[in-house]
C-alpha positions as CSV (number, residue, x, y, z in Angstrom):
1,X,-36.6,15.1,-4.0
2,X,-36.0,17.7,-1.4
3,X,-32.4,18.3,-2.4
4,X,-33.2,19.3,-6.0
5,X,-33.5,23.0,-7.0
6,X,-37.0,24.4,-7.1
7,X,-36.9,25.0,-10.8
8,X,-36.1,21.4,-11.5
9,X,-39.3,19.9,-13.1
10,X,-41.0,16.9,-11.4
11,X,-40.1,13.5,-12.9
12,X,-43.7,12.9,-14.0
13,X,-43.9,16.2,-15.7
14,X,-40.7,15.5,-17.7
15,X,-42.1,12.1,-18.7
16,X,-45.2,13.9,-20.0
17,X,-43.3,16.5,-21.8
18,X,-41.0,14.0,-23.5
19,X,-44.0,11.8,-24.6
20,X,-45.9,14.9,-25.9
21,X,-42.9,16.1,-27.8
22,X,-42.3,12.7,-29.5
23,X,-46.0,12.6,-30.5
24,X,-45.8,16.1,-31.9
25,X,-42.7,15.2,-33.9
26,X,-44.5,12.2,-35.4
27,X,-47.5,14.4,-36.2
28,X,-45.3,16.9,-37.9
29,X,-43.6,14.2,-40.0
30,X,-47.0,13.1,-41.2
31,X,-48.0,16.6,-42.0
32,X,-44.9,17.2,-44.1
33,X,-45.5,14.0,-46.1
34,X,-49.0,15.3,-47.0
35,X,-48.0,18.7,-48.3
36,X,-51.4,19.4,-49.9
37,X,-53.2,19.3,-46.6
38,X,-54.6,22.8,-45.7
39,X,-52.8,24.8,-43.0
40,X,-55.7,25.0,-40.6
41,X,-56.2,21.2,-40.7
42,X,-52.5,20.6,-39.9
43,X,-52.8,22.9,-36.9
44,X,-56.0,21.1,-35.8
45,X,-54.3,17.7,-36.0
46,X,-51.4,18.9,-33.9
47,X,-53.8,20.3,-31.3
48,X,-55.5,17.0,-31.2
49,X,-52.2,15.3,-30.4
50,X,-51.5,18.0,-27.9
51,X,-54.9,17.4,-26.2
52,X,-54.4,13.6,-26.1
53,X,-51.1,14.1,-24.2
54,X,-52.4,16.7,-21.7
55,X,-50.4,19.6,-23.2
56,X,-51.4,23.2,-22.5
57,X,-52.6,25.5,-25.3
58,X,-49.9,28.0,-24.3
59,X,-47.2,25.7,-25.9
60,X,-48.5,27.1,-29.3
61,X,-49.1,30.7,-28.4
62,X,-46.1,31.8,-30.4
63,X,-47.0,29.6,-33.3
64,X,-45.7,31.1,-36.6
65,X,-48.3,32.0,-39.3
66,X,-46.7,29.8,-41.9
67,X,-47.5,26.6,-39.9
68,X,-46.7,24.6,-36.8
69,X,-43.0,24.5,-35.8
70,X,-42.7,21.1,-34.0
71,X,-40.8,20.9,-30.8
72,X,-38.1,18.2,-31.1
73,X,-37.9,15.6,-28.3
74,X,-34.1,15.9,-28.1
75,X,-34.4,19.6,-27.2
76,X,-36.3,18.6,-24.0
77,X,-33.8,15.8,-23.4
78,X,-30.9,18.2,-23.7
79,X,-32.7,20.5,-21.2
80,X,-33.0,17.7,-18.8
81,X,-29.3,16.8,-19.3
82,X,-28.2,20.4,-18.7
83,X,-30.1,20.6,-15.5
84,X,-29.0,17.2,-14.4
85,X,-25.3,18.1,-14.9
86,X,-25.8,21.2,-12.7
87,X,-27.1,19.2,-9.8
88,X,-24.9,18.5,-6.8
89,X,-23.8,14.9,-6.5
90,X,-25.5,14.6,-3.2
91,X,-28.9,15.4,-4.7
92,X,-28.8,12.3,-6.9
93,X,-27.0,10.1,-4.3
94,X,-29.8,10.8,-1.8
95,X,-32.4,9.1,-4.0
96,X,-30.3,5.9,-4.5
97,X,-30.9,2.8,-2.3
98,X,-27.8,0.6,-2.1
99,X,-28.1,-3.0,-0.9
100,X,-24.5,-3.1,0.4
101,X,-23.2,0.4,1.5
102,X,-19.9,-1.1,2.5
103,X,-19.4,-2.6,-1.0
104,X,-20.6,0.0,-3.4
105,X,-21.3,3.7,-3.5
106,X,-23.1,5.9,-6.1
107,X,-20.9,7.6,-8.6
108,X,-20.1,11.2,-8.0
109,X,-21.8,12.2,-11.2
110,X,-24.7,10.9,-13.3
111,X,-22.5,10.9,-16.3
112,X,-22.5,13.3,-19.3
113,X,-24.5,12.3,-22.4
114,X,-27.1,10.4,-20.4
115,X,-30.6,11.5,-19.7
116,X,-31.8,12.2,-16.2
117,X,-33.8,9.0,-16.0
118,X,-30.8,6.9,-17.1
119,X,-28.7,8.5,-14.3
120,X,-31.4,7.7,-11.7
121,X,-32.2,4.2,-12.7
122,X,-28.7,3.0,-13.7
123,X,-26.2,4.9,-11.5
124,X,-22.5,4.2,-11.9
125,X,-21.1,2.3,-9.0
126,X,-17.9,2.9,-7.1
127,X,-16.3,0.0,-5.3
128,X,-14.8,0.8,-1.9
129,X,-11.0,0.4,-1.9
130,X,-9.5,-2.9,-0.6
131,X,-7.0,-2.1,2.2
132,X,-4.2,-2.6,2.8
133,X,-2.9,-2.5,-0.8
134,X,0.7,-2.0,-2.1
135,X,0.5,1.8,-1.7
136,X,0.0,1.2,2.0
137,X,2.8,-1.3,2.1
138,X,5.1,1.4,0.6
139,X,4.0,3.8,3.4
140,X,4.7,1.1,6.0
141,X,8.2,0.7,4.5
142,X,8.8,4.4,4.8
143,X,7.8,4.3,8.4
144,X,10.2,1.5,9.1
145,X,12.9,3.5,7.3
146,X,12.2,6.4,9.6
147,X,12.5,4.0,12.6
148,X,15.8,2.7,11.2
149,X,17.1,6.3,11.1
150,X,16.0,6.9,14.6
151,X,17.7,3.7,15.8
152,X,20.9,4.9,14.0
153,X,20.8,8.2,15.8
154,X,20.4,6.4,19.1
155,X,23.4,4.2,18.2
156,X,25.6,7.2,17.7
157,X,24.5,8.7,21.0
158,X,25.3,5.4,22.8
159,X,28.7,5.1,21.1
160,X,29.6,8.8,21.8
161,X,28.6,8.5,25.5
162,X,30.1,5.1,25.9
163,X,26.9,3.8,27.4
164,X,26.7,0.1,28.5
165,X,30.5,-0.1,27.9
166,X,30.1,0.3,24.1
167,X,32.7,2.6,22.5
168,X,32.5,1.6,18.8
169,X,29.9,0.8,16.3
170,X,31.5,-2.6,15.8
171,X,30.9,-3.4,19.5
172,X,27.4,-2.2,19.2
173,X,26.6,-4.5,16.2
174,X,27.7,-7.6,18.2
175,X,26.0,-6.6,21.5
176,X,22.6,-8.4,21.9
177,X,21.2,-5.7,24.2
178,X,22.0,-3.0,21.7
179,X,20.7,-5.1,18.8
180,X,17.3,-5.9,20.4
181,X,17.0,-2.3,21.6
182,X,17.6,-1.0,18.1
183,X,14.9,-3.4,16.7
184,X,12.5,-2.2,19.4
185,X,13.1,1.4,18.4
186,X,12.4,0.7,14.8
187,X,9.2,-1.2,15.5
188,X,7.8,1.3,18.0
189,X,8.5,4.3,15.7
190,X,6.8,2.4,12.8
191,X,3.8,1.5,14.9
192,X,3.4,5.1,16.2
193,X,3.4,6.3,12.6
194,X,0.9,3.6,11.6
195,X,-1.5,4.7,14.4
196,X,-1.3,8.3,13.2
197,X,-1.4,7.9,9.4
198,X,-3.5,4.9,8.4
199,X,-6.7,5.8,10.3
200,X,-6.7,9.0,8.2
201,X,-6.2,7.1,5.0
202,X,-8.6,4.3,5.8
203,X,-11.3,6.3,7.7
204,X,-11.3,3.5,10.3
205,X,-9.1,2.4,13.2
206,X,-5.7,1.0,12.4
207,X,-6.3,-2.4,14.0
208,X,-9.7,-2.6,12.3
209,X,-8.0,-2.0,9.0
210,X,-5.5,-4.8,9.4
211,X,-8.3,-7.2,10.6
212,X,-6.9,-7.7,14.1
213,X,-10.2,-9.4,15.3
214,X,-9.0,-10.7,18.7
215,X,-12.3,-12.4,19.5
216,X,-11.9,-14.7,16.4
217,X,-8.5,-15.8,17.6
218,X,-9.7,-16.5,21.1
219,X,-12.6,-18.7,19.8
220,X,-10.1,-20.7,17.7
221,X,-7.3,-20.8,20.1
222,X,-7.2,-24.6,20.5
223,X,-6.8,-25.1,16.7
224,X,-4.3,-22.3,16.5
225,X,-2.1,-23.7,19.2
226,X,-2.4,-27.1,17.4
227,X,-1.1,-25.3,14.2
228,X,1.8,-24.0,16.2
229,X,2.6,-27.5,17.4
230,X,2.5,-28.7,13.8
231,X,5.1,-26.1,13.0
232,X,7.2,-27.3,15.9
233,X,7.1,-30.9,14.6
234,X,8.1,-29.6,11.2
235,X,11.1,-27.9,12.8
236,X,12.2,-31.2,14.5
237,X,11.8,-33.1,11.2
238,X,13.7,-30.4,9.3
239,X,16.5,-30.5,11.8
240,X,17.0,-34.2,11.1
241,X,16.6,-34.2,7.4
242,X,18.0,-30.8,6.4
243,X,20.1,-29.5,9.3
244,X,21.6,-26.0,9.2
245,X,25.3,-25.2,9.7
246,X,27.0,-26.2,12.9
247,X,28.0,-22.6,13.9
248,X,25.4,-20.3,12.5
249,X,25.4,-16.6,13.4
250,X,22.3,-17.1,15.6
251,X,24.1,-19.8,17.6
252,X,26.9,-17.4,18.3
253,X,24.4,-14.8,19.5
254,X,22.9,-17.3,21.9
255,X,26.3,-17.9,23.6
256,X,26.6,-14.3,24.7
257,X,25.8,-13.9,28.5
258,X,22.1,-13.3,29.1
259,X,21.3,-13.4,25.4
260,X,19.1,-16.5,25.6
261,X,16.7,-15.0,28.1
262,X,16.5,-11.7,26.2
263,X,15.9,-13.5,22.9
264,X,13.3,-15.7,24.6
265,X,11.4,-12.6,25.9
266,X,11.7,-10.9,22.5
267,X,10.7,-13.9,20.5
268,X,7.3,-14.3,22.2
269,X,6.4,-10.6,22.4
270,X,7.9,-8.1,20.0
271,X,8.9,-10.4,17.2
272,X,5.6,-12.1,16.5
273,X,3.6,-8.9,17.0
274,X,5.5,-6.7,14.6
275,X,6.5,-9.3,12.1
276,X,2.9,-10.4,11.7
277,X,1.7,-6.8,11.2
278,X,4.3,-6.3,8.4
279,X,3.9,-9.6,6.6
280,X,0.4,-10.9,7.4
281,X,-1.2,-7.6,8.2
282,X,0.1,-5.6,5.2
283,X,2.0,-7.7,2.6
284,X,-0.3,-10.7,2.5
285,X,-3.5,-8.7,1.9
286,X,-1.8,-6.6,-0.7
287,X,-0.5,-9.7,-2.5
288,X,-4.0,-11.3,-2.5
289,X,-5.6,-8.1,-3.7
290,X,-3.1,-7.7,-6.4
291,X,-3.6,-11.2,-7.7
292,X,-7.4,-10.8,-7.8
293,X,-7.0,-7.4,-9.5
294,X,-4.8,-9.0,-12.2
295,X,-7.4,-11.7,-12.8
296,X,-10.1,-9.0,-13.0
297,X,-8.2,-7.1,-15.7
298,X,-6.9,-10.0,-17.7
299,X,-9.8,-12.5,-17.5
300,X,-12.7,-10.1,-16.7
301,X,-13.6,-12.0,-13.5
302,X,-16.2,-10.2,-11.3
303,X,-14.8,-8.1,-8.4
304,X,-15.6,-9.4,-5.0
305,X,-17.4,-7.1,-2.6
306,X,-16.1,-6.4,0.9
307,X,-17.6,-8.4,3.8
308,X,-20.1,-7.0,6.3
309,X,-17.2,-5.4,8.3
310,X,-15.6,-3.8,5.3
311,X,-12.8,-6.3,4.9
312,X,-11.6,-7.6,1.5
313,X,-12.7,-11.0,0.3
314,X,-10.3,-12.9,-2.0
315,X,-10.5,-15.9,-4.4
316,X,-8.8,-19.1,-3.4
317,X,-6.1,-18.8,-6.2
318,X,-5.3,-15.3,-5.0
319,X,-4.9,-16.5,-1.4
320,X,-2.6,-19.4,-2.4
321,X,-0.5,-17.2,-4.7
322,X,-0.4,-14.4,-2.0
323,X,0.7,-16.8,0.7
324,X,3.6,-18.1,-1.3
325,X,4.7,-14.7,-2.4
326,X,4.6,-13.5,1.2
327,X,6.4,-16.5,2.6
328,X,9.5,-16.1,0.4
329,X,10.5,-12.6,1.7
330,X,9.6,-13.7,5.3
331,X,12.0,-16.6,5.1
332,X,14.6,-14.4,3.4
333,X,14.5,-11.9,6.3
334,X,15.7,-14.6,8.6
335,X,18.1,-16.2,6.2
336,X,21.2,-14.4,7.5
337,X,20.7,-15.8,11.0
338,X,21.2,-19.3,9.6
339,X,24.0,-18.5,7.1
340,X,21.6,-18.7,4.1
341,X,21.4,-22.5,4.4
342,X,18.6,-24.3,2.5
343,X,17.2,-26.4,5.3
344,X,16.2,-23.5,7.6
345,X,14.9,-21.5,4.6
346,X,12.5,-24.3,3.6
347,X,11.4,-24.6,7.2
348,X,10.7,-20.9,7.5
349,X,8.7,-20.9,4.2
350,X,6.6,-23.8,5.5
351,X,6.0,-22.0,8.9
352,X,5.0,-18.9,7.0
353,X,2.5,-20.7,5.0
354,X,0.9,-22.0,8.2
355,X,0.8,-18.4,9.5
356,X,-0.8,-17.3,6.3
357,X,-3.4,-20.0,6.6
358,X,-4.2,-18.9,10.2
359,X,-4.6,-15.3,9.0
360,X,-6.8,-16.1,6.0
361,X,-8.7,-19.0,7.6
362,X,-9.7,-17.1,10.7
363,X,-9.8,-13.7,8.9
364,X,-7.9,-12.4,11.9
365,X,-4.4,-11.1,12.2
366,X,-4.3,-11.9,15.9
367,X,-4.7,-15.5,15.0
368,X,-1.4,-15.5,13.1
369,X,0.3,-13.7,16.0
370,X,-1.0,-16.4,18.4
371,X,0.4,-19.2,16.2
372,X,3.7,-17.3,15.8
373,X,4.2,-16.7,19.5
374,X,3.2,-20.2,20.4
375,X,5.6,-21.7,17.9
376,X,8.5,-19.6,19.2
377,X,7.6,-20.5,22.8
378,X,7.8,-24.2,22.0
379,X,11.2,-23.8,20.3
380,X,12.6,-21.9,23.3
381,X,11.0,-24.4,25.8
382,X,12.8,-27.3,24.0
383,X,16.0,-25.3,24.1
384,X,15.6,-24.5,27.8
385,X,15.2,-28.2,28.5
386,X,18.1,-29.3,26.3
387,X,20.6,-26.7,27.8
388,X,19.6,-27.1,31.4
389,X,17.9,-23.8,31.7
390,X,20.1,-22.0,29.1
391,X,23.2,-22.9,31.2
392,X,24.9,-25.3,28.7
393,X,24.3,-23.6,25.4
394,X,27.1,-25.7,23.8
395,X,24.5,-28.6,23.7
396,X,22.4,-26.7,21.1
């Protein structure tokens, strides 16, 4: 081992010394049991044991005149432990061959109270962290909060300067241009923070950490578009069986001049991209990881290794539970647009479950973005046809 200090004894030498010391201890015990045995004969017996184990005569140069003072095996073990504890972690880690470097890493220390050979043959393992987890969700929430503050400052500037004919905050809150611009500021500020912070936390690219994997979505695009069409059919059935209120807040927004086109553009670009990053990119993996972690602690289930690309792998119960727990806040975020009515809430939960299936089934966040954008496009296409090109919005 090139990385070990020069004074560190070779492994084979330590084995020989330990074996010899144990043999000497056994010989000394036998000598004490036969107390009448002459002193020279005891020394001769010890030297015979020494010769059998390849020990040097110099080990007994300082032998006391009263008899042999046996060397205890645990003294040599303690010497090995002391030298082992003084080694740099890299010296031991260099000798370990790991079958899955993305899944486990050697522990930083061989552990106190263990011999050198136990540390080398049974190293402690360290599981690479599963990301994103709830700590990262908290960081993302802080970034969105900073974006919200930036959007608030922009609103004050707009009101003070009377830009776009907006002179009060009340006017700003009802203007669709201002509303969408504020959401865009929040999303862009949060994304900029993500691109700076998370690569440093994860030691990998941001989109790699959230499992973007565009090629997987491209290969599965027919099935993903089919999943979006299924969501579209669910929306039509839900509108018949559990219709929302006649004059929901979202309906009033659509009646504003030019709002339908702006919302259409926003719904197939910004909305699916940023909503999927937040819910299926961060919250869903954190929920699945938390469910598996609870099972590992309560039921002692084995922890799953990361896949070949360093992404978490979850159990089926964890994915089901995580999908449900992610879909409820997703539907709640849109509930105000439909006056908190039950029918649209059930629909949004169902759509979210399909989006979670796309994310987990394809192991790709871009797959969920494709389903989300396609679903929104189908809804707006139907609205475009029903209203004569967004000209007769009273027909909604």
